[in-house]
C-alpha angles and dihedrals in degrees: 000000000000091000092051092051090049091050091048091051091048091050091050091049092050091048091050091050090050091050091048092047091050091049092049090049091052091049092049091052089054092048121068121200090226089056090051091050091049091049092049091049090052091049092050091048091051090048090053091049090050091050091052091049092049091049091050091050093046095059114092116252112263094016120128109252102203120052122183105206094200091052092048092049091049090050091049091050089048090052092050090050091050090051091051091049092049092052112104114247118243095214113098115245117245112255115253114232112219118188111249095245095051100053114125115242094221132016116265110241112232119218117224115230123225089254091055091049090050091048091051090050092049092048090051091051092048091052090063 
């Protein structure tokens, strides 16, 4: 009795496998590998588009999108150089010898340019 039940179960399993194999074969005939490749390419393209959209939405409004690190570093170095050049020197300046007959009677007032005014304003702001 046990052997008959085992044989019946084996037969049912083999029939189920045959039915499954036939169904898979029918599905594979309906599906072409080229169609699958095209579909996967379309999915990948849509994923790329979605990533680009998400990146565009994630950048803050008004922020520059492309940064060139080398350019930013060069600008930073240039700013540091400008700051060093604008620092007053600690060495005393050599006195200028003016012949006694050529001395001006009154000092000549120097006009400050707009750039100098702007520089003074920026320096005052930076001192805060």
